[in-house]
C-alpha positions in Angstrom: 188.8 -178.5 -24.7 185.2 -179.7 -24.6 184.1 -181.3 -27.8 180.5 -181.3 -29.2 178.5 -182.4 -32.2 177.0 -179.0 -32.5 178.0 -175.6 -31.1 175.3 -172.9 -31.5 176.2 -169.2 -31.2 173.1 -167.3 -29.9 170.3 -168.5 -27.7 167.4 -166.7 -29.3 164.4 -168.6 -30.8 166.6 -169.8 -33.7 169.5 -170.9 -31.5 167.7 -172.5 -28.6 165.2 -174.3 -30.8 168.0 -175.6 -32.9 169.7 -176.8 -29.7 166.5 -178.5 -28.5 165.9 -180.3 -31.8 169.6 -181.4 -32.0 169.5 -182.7 -28.5 166.3 -184.6 -29.3 168.1 -186.2 -32.2 170.9 -187.5 -29.9 173.5 -184.9 -30.6 175.8 -183.4 -28.0 175.1 -179.7 -28.0 176.8 -176.6 -26.8 174.8 -173.3 -26.6 176.7 -170.0 -26.3 174.8 -166.8 -25.2 176.3 -163.5 -24.3 173.2 -162.4 -22.4 172.9 -163.6 -18.8 169.6 -165.2 -19.7 168.6 -167.4 -22.7 165.9 -166.4 -25.1 167.6 -163.7 -27.2 166.0 -160.5 -28.2 162.6 -162.1 -28.6 162.1 -163.2 -25.0 164.2 -160.6 -23.3 163.5 -157.3 -25.0 161.3 -158.0 -28.1 158.4 -160.3 -28.9 157.4 -161.3 -25.4 157.7 -158.0 -23.4 156.1 -156.1 -26.2 153.1 -158.5 -26.3 152.8 -158.3 -22.6 152.6 -154.5 -22.8 150.2 -154.7 -25.7 147.9 -157.0 -23.7 148.1 -154.9 -20.5 147.6 -151.6 -22.3 144.6 -153.0 -24.2 143.0 -153.9 -20.9 143.6 -150.4 -19.6 142.2 -148.8 -22.7 139.1 -151.1 -22.6 138.3 -150.2 -19.1 138.9 -146.5 -19.8 137.0 -146.2 -23.1 134.6 -149.1 -23.5 133.8 -150.7 -20.1 130.9 -148.3 -19.2 129.1 -148.9 -22.5 129.4 -152.7 -21.8 127.8 -152.4 -18.4 131.1 -152.4 -16.4 131.3 -149.3 -14.3 134.7 -148.4 -12.9 135.6 -145.4 -10.8 139.0 -144.0 -9.9 140.8 -145.6 -12.9 144.5 -144.9 -12.5 147.6 -146.2 -14.3 150.3 -147.7 -12.1 153.1 -147.9 -14.6 155.7 -149.5 -12.2 153.2 -152.3 -11.4 152.5 -152.7 -15.2 156.2 -153.0 -15.9 156.7 -155.4 -13.0 154.0 -157.6 -14.5 155.8 -157.4 -17.9 159.1 -158.3 -16.3 157.6 -161.3 -14.5 156.3 -162.7 -17.8 159.8 -162.3 -19.3 161.5 -164.0 -16.3 159.0 -166.9 -16.4 159.7 -167.6 -20.0 163.5 -167.2 -20.0 163.6 -169.4 -16.9 161.5 -172.0 -18.7 164.0 -172.1 -21.6 166.9 -172.5 -19.2 165.1 -175.5 -17.5 164.4 -177.1 -20.9 168.0 -176.7 -21.9 169.2 -178.3 -18.6 166.7 -181.2 -19.0 168.0 -181.9 -22.5 171.6 -181.9 -21.2 172.6 -179.0 -23.3 175.8 -177.3 -22.1 175.3 -173.6 -21.9 178.3 -171.2 -22.1 177.7 -167.6 -21.1 179.9 -165.1 -22.9 180.9 -163.7 -26.3 181.6 -166.3 -28.9 184.4 -166.0 -31.5 185.1 -168.4 -34.4 188.7 -169.5 -34.4 188.7 -171.9 -37.3 189.0 -175.7 -37.5 185.7 -176.1 -35.6 186.9 -174.1 -32.6 184.7 -171.6 -30.8 186.3 -169.4 -28.1 184.0 -168.0 -25.5 185.0 -164.9 -23.5 183.2 -165.2 -20.3 180.8 -162.4 -19.4 182.1 -160.4 -16.4 185.3 -162.2 -16.2 187.9 -160.3 -18.2 190.5 -162.5 -19.8 188.7 -165.7 -19.1 188.3 -167.6 -22.4 186.9 -171.1 -22.8 187.6 -173.0 -26.0 185.2 -175.6 -27.3 185.3 -177.7 -30.5 182.4 -178.9 -32.6 181.9 -180.8 -35.8 179.2 -178.3 -36.7 178.8 -174.7 -35.7 175.5 -172.8 -36.1 175.6 -169.0 -36.1 172.3 -167.7 -34.7 173.5 -164.4 -33.3 170.3 -162.5 -34.2 169.8 -158.8 -34.8 169.6 -155.4 -33.1 167.6 -152.3 -33.9 168.9 -150.4 -36.9 169.7 -146.7 -36.3 169.9 -143.6 -38.4 173.3 -142.0 -38.8 171.8 -138.5 -38.4 169.6 -139.5 -35.5 171.7 -141.8 -33.3 170.4 -143.6 -30.3 171.2 -141.9 -27.0 168.9 -144.0 -24.8 167.2 -140.9 -23.4 165.6 -138.8 -26.1 166.3 -140.9 -29.2 165.5 -144.5 -28.3 165.3 -148.0 -29.7 162.6 -150.5 -29.1 164.8 -152.0 -26.4 164.4 -148.7 -24.5 160.7 -148.2 -25.4 159.6 -151.4 -23.6 160.9 -150.0 -20.3 160.1 -146.3 -20.0 159.8 -145.2 -16.4 157.1 -142.7 -17.2 154.6 -142.2 -19.9 156.1 -139.6 -22.4 153.8 -136.7 -23.0 154.7 -136.7 -26.6 156.2 -139.7 -28.4 157.3 -139.6 -32.1 157.8 -142.9 -33.8 160.1 -142.9 -36.8 158.9 -145.8 -39.0 155.5 -147.2 -39.6 156.3 -150.9 -39.5 155.2 -153.6 -37.1 157.4 -152.6 -34.1 156.7 -148.9 -34.4 153.0 -149.3 -34.7 152.9 -151.8 -31.8 154.9 -149.7 -29.4 153.2 -146.6 -30.6 149.9 -148.2 -29.7 151.0 -149.2 -26.3 152.1 -145.7 -25.2 149.1 -144.1 -26.9 146.7 -146.3 -24.8 148.7 -145.4 -21.7 148.3 -141.6 -22.3 151.0 -140.5 -24.7 150.4 -138.2 -27.6 151.8 -140.4 -30.4 152.8 -139.4 -33.9 154.1 -142.0 -36.4 156.3 -140.6 -39.1 156.8 -142.8 -42.2 159.0 -142.1 -45.2 156.9 -144.3 -47.6 153.4 -143.4 -48.9 151.7 -145.8 -46.4 152.4 -147.5 -43.0 152.5 -151.3 -43.0 154.1 -151.2 -46.4 154.0 -154.9 -47.1 150.2 -155.1 -47.0 147.5 -154.3 -49.6 146.1 -150.8 -49.8 142.6 -151.8 -48.5 144.2 -153.3 -45.4 146.4 -150.3 -44.8 143.6 -147.8 -45.3 141.5 -149.5 -42.7 144.4 -149.9 -40.3 145.3 -146.3 -40.7 141.7 -145.2 -40.0 141.4 -147.4 -36.9 144.7 -146.3 -35.4 143.8 -142.7 -36.0 140.5 -143.3 -34.3 142.5 -144.6 -31.3 144.5 -141.4 -31.2 147.6 -142.1 -33.2 148.6 -139.4 -35.7 149.9 -140.9 -38.9 152.2 -138.9 -41.1 153.3 -140.6 -44.4 155.6 -139.4 -47.2 157.6 -137.6 -44.6 161.4 -137.7 -44.8 163.3 -137.1 -41.6 166.1 -134.6 -42.0 167.4 -134.0 -38.5 166.8 -133.1 -34.9 166.6 -129.8 -33.0 166.8 -129.7 -29.3 166.6 -129.9 -26.5 164.5 -126.7 -27.0 162.5 -126.6 -23.8 161.7 -128.5 -20.6 158.4 -130.1 -20.0 157.4 -129.6 -16.4 154.9 -132.4 -16.5 157.5 -135.0 -17.2 160.7 -133.3 -16.2 162.3 -134.2 -19.5 163.7 -132.2 -22.4 161.6 -131.6 -25.5 163.3 -132.0 -28.8 161.9 -131.3 -32.3 162.2 -133.8 -35.1 162.6 -132.1 -38.4 161.2 -133.6 -41.6 160.0 -132.6 -45.0 157.2 -133.6 -47.4 157.4 -132.5 -51.0 159.8 -129.7 -50.2 157.6 -128.4 -47.3 159.2 -128.5 -43.8 157.6 -130.4 -41.0 158.4 -130.3 -37.3 157.3 -132.7 -34.5 157.9 -131.9 -30.9 158.7 -134.9 -28.7 159.8 -136.0 -25.3 160.9 -139.4 -26.7 161.7 -140.3 -30.3 161.5 -144.0 -31.0 163.5 -144.9 -34.1 162.0 -148.0 -35.6 163.3 -148.4 -39.1 164.1 -152.1 -39.0 166.9 -154.3 -37.6 170.4 -155.2 -38.6 172.1 -158.6 -38.3 174.7 -159.1 -35.6 177.8 -160.3 -37.4 180.5 -158.3 -35.8 182.9 -159.7 -33.1 182.3 -163.3 -34.2 185.5 -163.8 -36.2 183.5 -164.1 -39.4 186.2 -162.3 -41.4 188.9 -164.6 -40.0 187.0 -167.7 -41.3 186.3 -166.0 -44.6 182.5 -166.3 -44.4 180.8 -164.4 -47.3 178.4 -161.5 -46.5 175.9 -159.9 -48.7 175.3 -156.2 -49.2 173.3 -156.0 -46.0 176.0 -157.7 -43.9 174.0 -160.9 -43.8 175.8 -164.2 -44.0 175.5 -165.9 -47.4 174.1 -169.4 -47.2 172.8 -172.0 -49.7 169.3 -173.5 -49.7 170.3 -175.7 -46.8 171.6 -172.8 -44.7 175.2 -173.8 -45.2 177.8 -171.0 -45.3 180.8 -170.9 -47.6 182.9 -172.7 -44.8 182.2 -176.4 -44.4 180.7 -177.3 -41.1 179.5 -173.8 -40.4 175.8 -173.0 -40.7 173.8 -169.7 -40.2 170.1 -169.2 -39.4 167.5 -166.6 -38.4 168.2 -162.9 -38.6 171.8 -163.2 -39.8 170.7 -164.6 -43.1 168.4 -163.3 -45.9 164.7 -163.5 -45.2 162.2 -162.0 -42.8 163.6 -161.1 -39.4 160.9 -163.0 -37.5 161.3 -165.4 -34.5 159.1 -168.1 -36.0 161.2 -168.1 -39.2 164.4 -168.4 -37.1 162.8 -171.4 -35.2 162.1 -173.2 -38.5 165.6 -172.5 -39.7 167.0 -174.0 -36.5 164.9 -177.1 -36.6 165.8 -177.8 -40.2 169.6 -177.3 -39.6 169.5 -179.6 -36.6 167.8 -182.2 -38.7 170.2 -181.8 -41.7 173.2 -182.1 -39.3 171.7 -185.3 -37.9 171.2 -186.7 -41.4 167.4 -186.2 -41.4 165.2 -184.6 -44.1 164.8 -181.1 -42.7 162.5 -178.7 -44.6 161.5 -175.1 -44.6 159.1 -173.4 -47.0 160.3 -169.8 -46.7 157.4 -168.6 -49.0 155.0 -169.5 -46.2 156.3 -167.5 -43.3 153.4 -165.5 -41.9 153.8 -161.9 -40.9 151.9 -160.1 -38.1 151.4 -156.6 -36.7 150.0 -157.0 -33.2 148.1 -153.8 -33.0 144.3 -153.8 -32.2 143.1 -154.9 -34.6 145.9 -157.2 -35.6 147.1 -157.5 -39.2 148.4 -160.8 -40.6 149.5 -162.1 -44.0 151.0 -165.0 -45.7 152.0 -165.6 -49.3 150.9 -163.2 -52.0 148.5 -160.3 -51.4 146.1 -159.1 -54.1 148.5 -156.4 -55.3 151.5 -158.7 -55.2 149.8 -161.3 -57.3 148.7 -158.8 -59.9 152.2 -157.3 -60.0 153.4 -160.7 -60.9 150.9 -160.9 -63.7 149.0 -163.7 -62.1 145.3 -164.4 -62.9 143.7 -164.6 -59.5 140.3 -164.6 -57.8 139.7 -162.8 -54.5 137.5 -163.8 -51.7 136.7 -161.2 -49.0 134.6 -161.4 -45.9 134.0 -158.7 -43.3 134.0 -159.4 -39.5 130.9 -157.1 -39.4 128.9 -160.1 -40.7 130.5 -162.6 -38.2 128.4 -163.5 -35.2 131.3 -164.0 -32.8 133.0 -160.8 -33.9 129.8 -158.8 -33.2 129.3 -160.5 -29.9 132.9 -159.7 -28.9 133.0 -156.0 -30.0 135.5 -157.1 -32.7 133.5 -156.3 -35.9 136.3 -154.2 -37.5 138.2 -155.8 -40.3 138.0 -158.5 -42.9 139.7 -161.6 -44.3 140.9 -161.7 -47.9 141.9 -164.9 -49.7 143.9 -164.8 -52.9 143.6 -167.9 -55.1 144.8 -168.9 -58.6 141.9 -168.3 -61.0 142.4 -171.6 -62.9 143.4 -174.1 -60.2 141.8 -172.4 -57.1 145.1 -173.0 -55.2 145.5 -170.6 -52.4 148.3 -168.1 -53.1 148.0 -166.0 -50.0 145.8 -164.2 -47.5 145.7 -161.0 -45.6 143.6 -160.5 -42.4 142.9 -157.4 -40.4 140.9 -158.1 -37.3 140.8 -159.4 -33.7 142.9 -162.5 -33.5 144.4 -162.3 -37.0 147.7 -163.7 -35.7 145.9 -166.9 -34.8 143.6 -167.1 -37.8 146.4 -166.8 -40.3 147.7 -170.2 -39.2 144.9 -172.2 -40.8 145.5 -170.5 -44.1 149.2 -171.4 -43.8 148.3 -175.0 -43.0 146.1 -175.3 -46.2 148.9 -173.7 -48.3 151.5 -176.1 -46.9 149.8 -179.0 -48.8 148.8 -176.9 -51.8 145.2 -176.6 -50.7 142.5 -174.8 -52.7 140.1 -172.1 -51.6 137.4 -174.7 -51.9 139.3 -177.0 -49.5 139.4 -174.2 -46.9 135.8 -173.3 -47.5 134.7 -176.8 -46.9 136.7 -177.2 -43.7 134.2 -177.3 -40.8 134.6 -174.5 -38.3 132.9 -174.3 -34.9 130.1 -171.8 -34.6 130.3 -169.1 -33.5 134.0 -168.3 -34.0 136.1 -165.7 -35.7 137.5 -168.5 -37.8 134.2 -168.7 -39.7 135.3 -165.4 -41.4 138.2 -167.3 -42.9 135.9 -170.0 -44.2 133.5 -167.5 -45.7 136.3 -165.6 -47.4 137.5 -168.9 -49.0 133.9 -169.5 -50.1 133.8 -166.0 -51.5 136.6 -166.9 -53.9 134.0 -169.0 -55.7 131.2 -166.5 -55.1 129.7 -169.0 -52.6 129.9 -167.0 -49.3 126.8 -167.9 -47.3 126.6 -164.9 -44.9 127.3 -162.1 -47.4 125.8 -160.9 -50.7 
C-alpha cells in the first residue's frame, strides 16, 4: 500500500491547487480524481467552458448587432455551432492537459477512480472502468475536495433532454428556439446570455423579487434593464409549480415543447420551452466517500463541518472548497487548498473569507467584494458611498463600454473600505484592486491616491474612491 504525506480527494481548483502547494513544500502527494481528466467541474464543465462560450457568443453578437455602426461591414453572417463548440472543447482540453502536466512535473501521484475513506488514514480508490479493482493508499493527512454538482428540484428533475443542468447547457447540439432558465443567479444569467446571443428566445424565471439577489438594488436595476435590452425576458417573484408536456413538436428544432407552470401572487404563469435550464444553485458532493463510516459531522446543507483551519471532526482529515460552508467559487476553493497545504506543512496559512469576490460574467459583468451599500446599512454601519459612472470614463467611451458604474463603500469615521460593487466591462478584473486594498485595511483615500494609467477602465475605480470624500475629479 502506497504511503503519502497528503492524499487529496478531488482534482478541481481546490484539490489540484492544494496538491501543487503541498508538493512545493516538499510533501509527498497523492491526488485522486474520478473524472478521466483533472480540473474538476471548473475546467471540465463549469468556469472555463462557460467563459469560452460567453466570449465566443459576445463576438458573434458584436458582429451581428454593432459591427456595422463601428465601420466593420460583414455580409453572410452565419452561426456554425459545431465549430463554436469545437473551439470551446479545445480550450478545455488545453487547460486540463496543462494541469496534468503540472501535476506530473511536481511528481504528484494521480489515481483515477472513486475514493472512499476507510479509516486510519486509508483511502481506497475504485478504478474507473475496472470493476472490482481497488487500490489502497495511506496518508498522514487526507483532504476532501470533492466539489459540488448542480442542485435539482424534486418536482422538476433533470432528464438531460428537456430539463437540463448547466453541465448540459454548455453542450447543446442546436440552439433551442425557446429556453427557460429557472433561477436568476450567476450561472443562469451567464448561460441565458450565451444562448440569447446565439438566437434563442430566453426567459429567466426567478423566485425572489430580483435577479442577482446578492447585489444592491441600483446594480440589479441596471443589470436587468441591460439584459432586457439584449433580449432576455426577466420574470421575478415567480414560483415554479410544475411542468406540462411535451405538448407539441417544434418543427424548426425537432424537439418537444414543454410548458413550465408557475404562479405570481396567486396568478398562474406559463412559459413554453424547448429546453428548461434549472439553475438554482449547487450541492456539495459528500456521498460515496465513506464520510458516515468515519463519523465526519455534516451541517444542515450536507456540508462537512470544519473549524477555522478547515479541520474536520476527525484528526488528520481536512475539507475544502464546495464541501464546506462558504461561497461555492473556484477561487475560494483554491485559497482553501493553499492554506491547508501550508498548515499541514507547518507553515502559517491564511484565508480571509470575508474578501472572496463574486462575479457574474454577463455583458456587462457584475462584481462585488465585502459589504454592499444595503448590507452595510442593514448592519447599522455608518458609511459613506462613492460612485462613478463609466459614462464619464474616457476608455469606456472609446471602447463602447459606457454602461455601468463603480460603487465604493467606506466606513464614515475611519474611511476604511468595507466593500465595493461594480457593473461594467471588465468588472471581474477591476474588483481585484479593491480586494488588494481591503487586504491590508486600506482606505478609500489610499485607493483614490493610487496612480492609474490613463486612459483605463480602472480610473473609474479610482474616481469612485475619490467620490467617497466628495473629491471625484471627472464628475460633479
